[in-house]
N, CA, C and O atoms as a Tripos MOL2 file, in Angstrom:
@<TRIPOS>MOLECULE
protein
  200   199    50     0     0
PROTEIN
NO_CHARGES

@<TRIPOS>ATOM
      1 N         -16.3840    5.3180   33.1830 N.3       1 MET1
      2 CA        -17.6100    5.9200   32.6150 C.3       1 MET1
      3 C         -17.9140    6.9160   34.3070 C.2       1 MET1
      4 O         -17.9610    6.2870   35.3640 O.2       1 MET1
      5 N         -18.0880    8.4750   34.2770 N.am      2 TYR2
      6 CA        -18.1470    9.0120   35.0590 C.3       2 TYR2
      7 C         -19.6280    8.6620   35.8260 C.2       2 TYR2
      8 O         -20.2530    8.1530   34.8960 O.2       2 TYR2
      9 N         -20.0730    8.6580   36.4070 N.am      3 LEU3
     10 CA        -21.8770    8.6270   37.0160 C.3       3 LEU3
     11 C         -22.0830   10.0720   37.7110 C.2       3 LEU3
     12 O         -21.3750   10.1510   38.7150 O.2       3 LEU3
     13 N         -22.9020   11.3260   37.4540 N.am      4 ILE4
     14 CA        -23.4560   12.6870   37.6890 C.3       4 ILE4
     15 C         -23.5870   11.7990   39.7150 C.2       4 ILE4
     16 O         -23.3100   10.6220   39.9470 O.2       4 ILE4
     17 N         -23.9720   12.6320   40.5740 N.am      5 PRO5
     18 CA        -24.5850   12.6570   41.7040 C.3       5 PRO5
     19 C         -26.1170   12.2800   41.2240 C.2       5 PRO5
     20 O         -26.4580   12.2950   40.0420 O.2       5 PRO5
     21 N         -26.7290   12.0390   41.9940 N.am      6 TRP6
     22 CA        -28.5620   12.1430   42.1050 C.3       6 TRP6
     23 C         -28.1020   14.2770   42.7300 C.2       6 TRP6
     24 O         -28.6320   15.3520   42.4500 O.2       6 TRP6
     25 N         -27.3580   14.0300   43.2780 N.am      7 LYS7
     26 CA        -27.9400   15.3920   44.1080 C.3       7 LYS7
     27 C         -27.5630   16.5460   43.2140 C.2       7 LYS7
     28 O         -28.1000   17.6490   43.3160 O.2       7 LYS7
     29 N         -26.6270   16.2600   42.3360 N.am      8 SER8
     30 CA        -26.4640   17.2220   40.8720 C.3       8 SER8
     31 C         -27.8810   17.4690   39.7990 C.2       8 SER8
     32 O         -28.4910   18.4060   39.2840 O.2       8 SER8
     33 N         -27.9250   16.0880   39.8540 N.am      9 MET9
     34 CA        -29.0940   16.1500   38.9690 C.3       9 MET9
     35 C         -30.8570   16.8250   39.6600 C.2       9 MET9
     36 O         -31.7810   17.3700   39.0560 O.2       9 MET9
     37 N         -30.7500   16.5840   40.6200 N.am     10 VAL10
     38 CA        -31.8130   17.2780   41.3300 C.3      10 VAL10
     39 C         -31.8810   18.6420   41.2730 C.2      10 VAL10
     40 O         -32.8150   19.2850   40.7930 O.2      10 VAL10
     41 N         -30.5630   19.2220   41.9270 N.am     11 ALA11
     42 CA        -30.3900   20.8240   41.0550 C.3      11 ALA11
     43 C         -30.7730   20.9690   40.0310 C.2      11 ALA11
     44 O         -31.8640   21.3900   39.6450 O.2      11 ALA11
     45 N         -29.7250   20.5610   39.3810 N.am     12 THR12
     46 CA        -29.8810   21.1510   36.9940 C.3      12 THR12
     47 C         -31.8570   21.4050   36.9790 C.2      12 THR12
     48 O         -32.6040   22.3420   36.6980 O.2      12 THR12
     49 N         -32.0630   19.7400   37.5320 N.am     13 ALA13
     50 CA        -33.5850   20.0180   37.0370 C.3      13 ALA13
     51 C         -34.2200   21.0490   37.6420 C.2      13 ALA13
     52 O         -34.9390   21.8490   37.0420 O.2      13 ALA13
     53 N         -33.8560   21.0780   39.4640 N.am     14 VAL14
     54 CA        -35.0730   22.5750   39.7210 C.3      14 VAL14
     55 C         -34.2770   24.0660   39.2800 C.2      14 VAL14
     56 O         -35.0060   25.0430   39.1050 O.2      14 VAL14
     57 N         -33.1430   24.1860   39.1480 N.am     15 VAL15
     58 CA        -32.8470   25.0330   38.2170 C.3      15 VAL15
     59 C         -33.7500   25.1840   36.6070 C.2      15 VAL15
     60 O         -34.5630   26.0160   36.2060 O.2      15 VAL15
     61 N         -33.2730   24.2120   36.1110 N.am     16 LEU16
     62 CA        -34.1580   24.4810   34.7560 C.3      16 LEU16
     63 C         -35.9720   24.3310   35.0300 C.2      16 LEU16
     64 O         -36.8130   24.7330   34.2260 O.2      16 LEU16
     65 N         -36.1600   23.9160   35.8490 N.am     17 PHE17
     66 CA        -37.4770   23.7560   36.4400 C.3      17 PHE17
     67 C         -38.2650   25.1770   36.1410 C.2      17 PHE17
     68 O         -39.1700   25.5260   35.3830 O.2      17 PHE17
     69 N         -37.2020   25.9890   37.4270 N.am     18 LEU18
     70 CA        -37.2090   27.0990   37.4420 C.3      18 LEU18
     71 C         -37.1280   28.0030   36.1930 C.2      18 LEU18
     72 O         -38.1320   28.6760   35.9580 O.2      18 LEU18
     73 N         -36.4770   28.0710   35.6790 N.am     19 LEU19
     74 CA        -35.6210   28.9700   34.3550 C.3      19 LEU19
     75 C         -37.0410   28.7790   33.5940 C.2      19 LEU19
     76 O         -37.6170   29.7630   33.1320 O.2      19 LEU19
     77 N         -37.5340   27.5890   33.4910 N.am     20 PHE20
     78 CA        -38.5850   27.6910   32.0210 C.3      20 PHE20
     79 C         -40.2810   27.7450   32.2440 C.2      20 PHE20
     80 O         -41.2300   28.0090   31.5050 O.2      20 PHE20
     81 N         -40.1180   27.3250   33.7560 N.am     21 ASP21
     82 CA        -41.3960   27.2950   34.4800 C.3      21 ASP21
     83 C         -42.2570   28.8010   34.9560 C.2      21 ASP21
     84 O         -43.2670   28.7380   35.6570 O.2      21 ASP21
     85 N         -41.7600   29.9560   34.5250 N.am     22 LEU22
     86 CA        -41.7450   31.3640   34.8660 C.3      22 LEU22
     87 C         -43.1160   31.8360   33.9360 C.2      22 LEU22
     88 O         -43.4020   33.0040   33.6720 O.2      22 LEU22
     89 N         -43.6110   31.0520   33.6620 N.am     23 GLN23
     90 CA        -44.8710   32.1530   32.9560 C.3      23 GLN23
     91 C         -45.7700   32.5600   33.7580 C.2      23 GLN23
     92 O         -45.8830   32.0060   34.8510 O.2      23 GLN23
     93 N         -46.7150   33.7540   33.3410 N.am     24 PRO24
     94 CA        -46.9680   34.4310   33.9230 C.3      24 PRO24
     95 C         -48.3410   33.7670   35.0650 C.2      24 PRO24
     96 O         -48.3160   34.1490   36.2350 O.2      24 PRO24
     97 N         -48.9660   33.2240   34.8080 N.am     25 ARG25
     98 CA        -50.0650   32.5110   35.6400 C.3      25 ARG25
     99 C         -49.4310   31.2730   35.8550 C.2      25 ARG25
    100 O         -50.2160   30.3260   35.9100 O.2      25 ARG25
    101 N         -48.1920   30.9950   35.9990 N.am     26 SER26
    102 CA        -47.8710   29.4050   36.6780 C.3      26 SER26
    103 C         -48.2510   29.7420   38.3880 C.2      26 SER26
    104 O         -48.6730   30.7070   39.0260 O.2      26 SER26
    105 N         -47.8380   28.3780   38.6670 N.am     27 HIS27
    106 CA        -47.2530   28.5660   40.2630 C.3      27 HIS27
    107 C         -45.8880   28.7040   41.0430 C.2      27 HIS27
    108 O         -45.5050   28.9150   42.1940 O.2      27 HIS27
    109 N         -45.3430   28.4610   39.7430 N.am     28 THR28
    110 CA        -44.0060   28.4920   40.4580 C.3      28 THR28
    111 C         -43.8850   30.1040   40.1990 C.2      28 THR28
    112 O         -43.4440   30.7090   41.1760 O.2      28 THR28
    113 N         -44.1680   30.8320   39.1660 N.am     29 ALA29
    114 CA        -44.1690   32.1660   39.2320 C.3      29 ALA29
    115 C         -44.7040   33.0570   40.3640 C.2      29 ALA29
    116 O         -44.2380   34.1330   40.7390 O.2      29 ALA29
    117 N         -45.4600   32.5880   40.6950 N.am     30 ARG30
    118 CA        -46.6270   33.4440   42.2440 C.3      30 ARG30
    119 C         -45.5280   32.5060   43.1750 C.2      30 ARG30
    120 O         -44.6110   33.2400   42.8040 O.2      30 ARG30
    121 N         -45.0220   31.7950   43.8150 N.am     31 ILE31
    122 CA        -44.1480   31.4690   44.6940 C.3      31 ILE31
    123 C         -42.9470   32.4080   44.6280 C.2      31 ILE31
    124 O         -42.8300   33.1720   45.5870 O.2      31 ILE31
    125 N         -42.1370   32.4720   43.7640 N.am     32 TRP32
    126 CA        -41.1170   33.1560   42.9760 C.3      32 TRP32
    127 C         -41.6540   34.8870   43.1530 C.2      32 TRP32
    128 O         -40.6370   35.5590   43.3300 O.2      32 TRP32
    129 N         -42.4410   35.4440   43.1560 N.am     33 THR33
    130 CA        -42.5760   36.8630   43.3500 C.3      33 THR33
    131 C         -43.2400   36.8500   44.9350 C.2      33 THR33
    132 O         -43.4600   37.9730   45.3890 O.2      33 THR33
    133 N         -43.5010   35.9580   45.6120 N.am     34 ALA34
    134 CA        -43.9400   36.0100   46.6770 C.3      34 ALA34
    135 C         -42.2990   35.8930   47.7220 C.2      34 ALA34
    136 O         -41.8810   36.5600   48.6690 O.2      34 ALA34
    137 N         -41.7890   34.8140   47.0250 N.am     35 LEU35
    138 CA        -39.6330   34.7810   48.0440 C.3      35 LEU35
    139 C         -39.2520   36.2440   47.5290 C.2      35 LEU35
    140 O         -39.1500   37.2160   48.2790 O.2      35 LEU35
    141 N         -39.0660   36.2680   46.2080 N.am     36 PHE36
    142 CA        -38.2650   37.0820   45.6230 C.3      36 PHE36
    143 C         -39.5050   38.9280   44.5740 C.2      36 PHE36
    144 O         -39.4110   39.2250   43.3830 O.2      36 PHE36
    145 N         -40.2420   39.5170   45.4340 N.am     37 PRO37
    146 CA        -40.6300   40.4370   45.3600 C.3      37 PRO37
    147 C         -39.6610   41.9040   44.1310 C.2      37 PRO37
    148 O         -38.8430   42.7590   44.4720 O.2      37 PRO37
    149 N         -40.3450   41.5550   42.5240 N.am     38 PRO38
    150 CA        -39.4900   42.5560   41.9750 C.3      38 PRO38
    151 C         -39.3850   44.1160   42.9230 C.2      38 PRO38
    152 O         -40.1220   44.3470   43.8820 O.2      38 PRO38
    153 N         -38.7400   44.6970   42.6160 N.am     39 ALA39
    154 CA        -38.0040   45.9750   43.2260 C.3      39 ALA39
    155 C         -39.2020   46.9450   42.9690 C.2      39 ALA39
    156 O         -39.7220   47.7300   43.7630 O.2      39 ALA39
    157 N         -39.6200   46.6050   41.1910 N.am     40 GLN40
    158 CA        -41.0270   47.8580   40.8320 C.3      40 GLN40
    159 C         -41.8640   47.8440   42.2540 C.2      40 GLN40
    160 O         -42.1230   48.8140   42.9660 O.2      40 GLN40
    161 N         -42.2300   46.3840   42.4690 N.am     41 GLN41
    162 CA        -43.4440   46.6740   43.1610 C.3      41 GLN41
    163 C         -43.3020   46.9230   45.0800 C.2      41 GLN41
    164 O         -43.9950   46.5580   46.0290 O.2      41 GLN41
    165 N         -42.5300   47.4090   44.9960 N.am     42 THR42
    166 CA        -41.4600   47.7270   46.5460 C.3      42 THR42
    167 C         -42.2380   49.4060   47.2380 C.2      42 THR42
    168 O         -41.8260   50.5040   46.8640 O.2      42 THR42
    169 N         -43.2180   49.2510   48.1170 N.am     43 GLN43
    170 CA        -43.4510   50.9910   48.0790 C.3      43 GLN43
    171 C         -42.8140   51.2700   49.1650 C.2      43 GLN43
    172 O         -42.3420   50.3940   49.8900 O.2      43 GLN43
    173 N         -42.6970   52.9860   49.4890 N.am     44 PRO44
    174 CA        -42.4080   53.4150   51.0150 C.3      44 PRO44
    175 C         -43.3840   53.3330   51.9000 C.2      44 PRO44
    176 O         -43.1350   53.1230   53.0870 O.2      44 PRO44
    177 N         -44.5680   53.4830   51.4580 N.am     45 GLN45
    178 CA        -45.0230   53.3390   52.6370 C.3      45 GLN45
    179 C         -45.5930   52.2500   53.9150 C.2      45 GLN45
    180 O         -46.3630   52.2690   54.8750 O.2      45 GLN45
    181 N         -44.4580   51.1260   53.0640 N.am     46 THR46
    182 CA        -44.5980   50.0000   53.8510 C.3      46 THR46
    183 C         -43.5880   50.2150   55.2710 C.2      46 THR46
    184 O         -43.2320   49.3610   56.0830 O.2      46 THR46
    185 N         -43.3890   51.1770   55.2410 N.am     47 GLN47
    186 CA        -42.4490   51.5730   56.3750 C.3      47 GLN47
    187 C         -42.2820   52.4860   57.4180 C.2      47 GLN47
    188 O         -41.4750   52.8300   58.2820 O.2      47 GLN47
    189 N         -43.7710   52.8160   56.8150 N.am     48 SER48
    190 CA        -44.6310   53.4630   58.1170 C.3      48 SER48
    191 C         -45.9520   52.9260   58.8050 C.2      48 SER48
    192 O         -46.9920   53.5190   59.0940 O.2      48 SER48
    193 N         -45.5130   51.4150   58.9960 N.am     49 GLU49
    194 CA        -46.5000   50.7790   58.8220 C.3      49 GLU49
    195 C         -46.1350   50.6930   60.9010 C.2      49 GLU49
    196 O         -46.9990   50.6800   61.7790 O.2      49 GLU49
    197 N         -44.4650   50.6470   61.1080 N.am     50 ASN50
    198 CA        -44.6230   50.9180   62.5370 C.3      50 ASN50
    199 C         -44.9350   51.7860   63.7660 C.2      50 ASN50
    200 O         -44.8650   51.3030   64.8970 O.2      50 ASN50
@<TRIPOS>BOND
     1     1     2 1
     2     2     3 1
     3     3     4 2
     4     3     5 am
     5     5     6 1
     6     6     7 1
     7     7     8 2
     8     7     9 am
     9     9    10 1
    10    10    11 1
    11    11    12 2
    12    11    13 am
    13    13    14 1
    14    14    15 1
    15    15    16 2
    16    15    17 am
    17    17    18 1
    18    18    19 1
    19    19    20 2
    20    19    21 am
    21    21    22 1
    22    22    23 1
    23    23    24 2
    24    23    25 am
    25    25    26 1
    26    26    27 1
    27    27    28 2
    28    27    29 am
    29    29    30 1
    30    30    31 1
    31    31    32 2
    32    31    33 am
    33    33    34 1
    34    34    35 1
    35    35    36 2
    36    35    37 am
    37    37    38 1
    38    38    39 1
    39    39    40 2
    40    39    41 am
    41    41    42 1
    42    42    43 1
    43    43    44 2
    44    43    45 am
    45    45    46 1
    46    46    47 1
    47    47    48 2
    48    47    49 am
    49    49    50 1
    50    50    51 1
    51    51    52 2
    52    51    53 am
    53    53    54 1
    54    54    55 1
    55    55    56 2
    56    55    57 am
    57    57    58 1
    58    58    59 1
    59    59    60 2
    60    59    61 am
    61    61    62 1
    62    62    63 1
    63    63    64 2
    64    63    65 am
    65    65    66 1
    66    66    67 1
    67    67    68 2
    68    67    69 am
    69    69    70 1
    70    70    71 1
    71    71    72 2
    72    71    73 am
    73    73    74 1
    74    74    75 1
    75    75    76 2
    76    75    77 am
    77    77    78 1
    78    78    79 1
    79    79    80 2
    80    79    81 am
    81    81    82 1
    82    82    83 1
    83    83    84 2
    84    83    85 am
    85    85    86 1
    86    86    87 1
    87    87    88 2
    88    87    89 am
    89    89    90 1
    90    90    91 1
    91    91    92 2
    92    91    93 am
    93    93    94 1
    94    94    95 1
    95    95    96 2
    96    95    97 am
    97    97    98 1
    98    98    99 1
    99    99   100 2
   100    99   101 am
   101   101   102 1
   102   102   103 1
   103   103   104 2
   104   103   105 am
   105   105   106 1
   106   106   107 1
   107   107   108 2
   108   107   109 am
   109   109   110 1
   110   110   111 1
   111   111   112 2
   112   111   113 am
   113   113   114 1
   114   114   115 1
   115   115   116 2
   116   115   117 am
   117   117   118 1
   118   118   119 1
   119   119   120 2
   120   119   121 am
   121   121   122 1
   122   122   123 1
   123   123   124 2
   124   123   125 am
   125   125   126 1
   126   126   127 1
   127   127   128 2
   128   127   129 am
   129   129   130 1
   130   130   131 1
   131   131   132 2
   132   131   133 am
   133   133   134 1
   134   134   135 1
   135   135   136 2
   136   135   137 am
   137   137   138 1
   138   138   139 1
   139   139   140 2
   140   139   141 am
   141   141   142 1
   142   142   143 1
   143   143   144 2
   144   143   145 am
   145   145   146 1
   146   146   147 1
   147   147   148 2
   148   147   149 am
   149   149   150 1
   150   150   151 1
   151   151   152 2
   152   151   153 am
   153   153   154 1
   154   154   155 1
   155   155   156 2
   156   155   157 am
   157   157   158 1
   158   158   159 1
   159   159   160 2
   160   159   161 am
   161   161   162 1
   162   162   163 1
   163   163   164 2
   164   163   165 am
   165   165   166 1
   166   166   167 1
   167   167   168 2
   168   167   169 am
   169   169   170 1
   170   170   171 1
   171   171   172 2
   172   171   173 am
   173   173   174 1
   174   174   175 1
   175   175   176 2
   176   175   177 am
   177   177   178 1
   178   178   179 1
   179   179   180 2
   180   179   181 am
   181   181   182 1
   182   182   183 1
   183   183   184 2
   184   183   185 am
   185   185   186 1
   186   186   187 1
   187   187   188 2
   188   187   189 am
   189   189   190 1
   190   190   191 1
   191   191   192 2
   192   191   193 am
   193   193   194 1
   194   194   195 1
   195   195   196 2
   196   195   197 am
   197   197   198 1
   198   198   199 1
   199   199   200 2
@<TRIPOS>SUBSTRUCTURE
     1 MET1         2 RESIDUE 1 A MET
     2 TYR2         6 RESIDUE 1 A TYR
     3 LEU3        10 RESIDUE 1 A LEU
     4 ILE4        14 RESIDUE 1 A ILE
     5 PRO5        18 RESIDUE 1 A PRO
     6 TRP6        22 RESIDUE 1 A TRP
     7 LYS7        26 RESIDUE 1 A LYS
     8 SER8        30 RESIDUE 1 A SER
     9 MET9        34 RESIDUE 1 A MET
    10 VAL10       38 RESIDUE 1 A VAL
    11 ALA11       42 RESIDUE 1 A ALA
    12 THR12       46 RESIDUE 1 A THR
    13 ALA13       50 RESIDUE 1 A ALA
    14 VAL14       54 RESIDUE 1 A VAL
    15 VAL15       58 RESIDUE 1 A VAL
    16 LEU16       62 RESIDUE 1 A LEU
    17 PHE17       66 RESIDUE 1 A PHE
    18 LEU18       70 RESIDUE 1 A LEU
    19 LEU19       74 RESIDUE 1 A LEU
    20 PHE20       78 RESIDUE 1 A PHE
    21 ASP21       82 RESIDUE 1 A ASP
    22 LEU22       86 RESIDUE 1 A LEU
    23 GLN23       90 RESIDUE 1 A GLN
    24 PRO24       94 RESIDUE 1 A PRO
    25 ARG25       98 RESIDUE 1 A ARG
    26 SER26      102 RESIDUE 1 A SER
    27 HIS27      106 RESIDUE 1 A HIS
    28 THR28      110 RESIDUE 1 A THR
    29 ALA29      114 RESIDUE 1 A ALA
    30 ARG30      118 RESIDUE 1 A ARG
    31 ILE31      122 RESIDUE 1 A ILE
    32 TRP32      126 RESIDUE 1 A TRP
    33 THR33      130 RESIDUE 1 A THR
    34 ALA34      134 RESIDUE 1 A ALA
    35 LEU35      138 RESIDUE 1 A LEU
    36 PHE36      142 RESIDUE 1 A PHE
    37 PRO37      146 RESIDUE 1 A PRO
    38 PRO38      150 RESIDUE 1 A PRO
    39 ALA39      154 RESIDUE 1 A ALA
    40 GLN40      158 RESIDUE 1 A GLN
    41 GLN41      162 RESIDUE 1 A GLN
    42 THR42      166 RESIDUE 1 A THR
    43 GLN43      170 RESIDUE 1 A GLN
    44 PRO44      174 RESIDUE 1 A PRO
    45 GLN45      178 RESIDUE 1 A GLN
    46 THR46      182 RESIDUE 1 A THR
    47 GLN47      186 RESIDUE 1 A GLN
    48 SER48      190 RESIDUE 1 A SER
    49 GLU49      194 RESIDUE 1 A GLU
    50 ASN50      198 RESIDUE 1 A ASN
């Protein structure tokens, strides 16, 4: 009987949680958009701040 390592189980659970918890009002969606902002929201004006 092959036992799945707990690290693989945790990684799979995290991936499934991120995939199925991207509701518009969910906390994960806010963190996801904060870490990886969509390309539509990137504005050229942010480059002129320096």
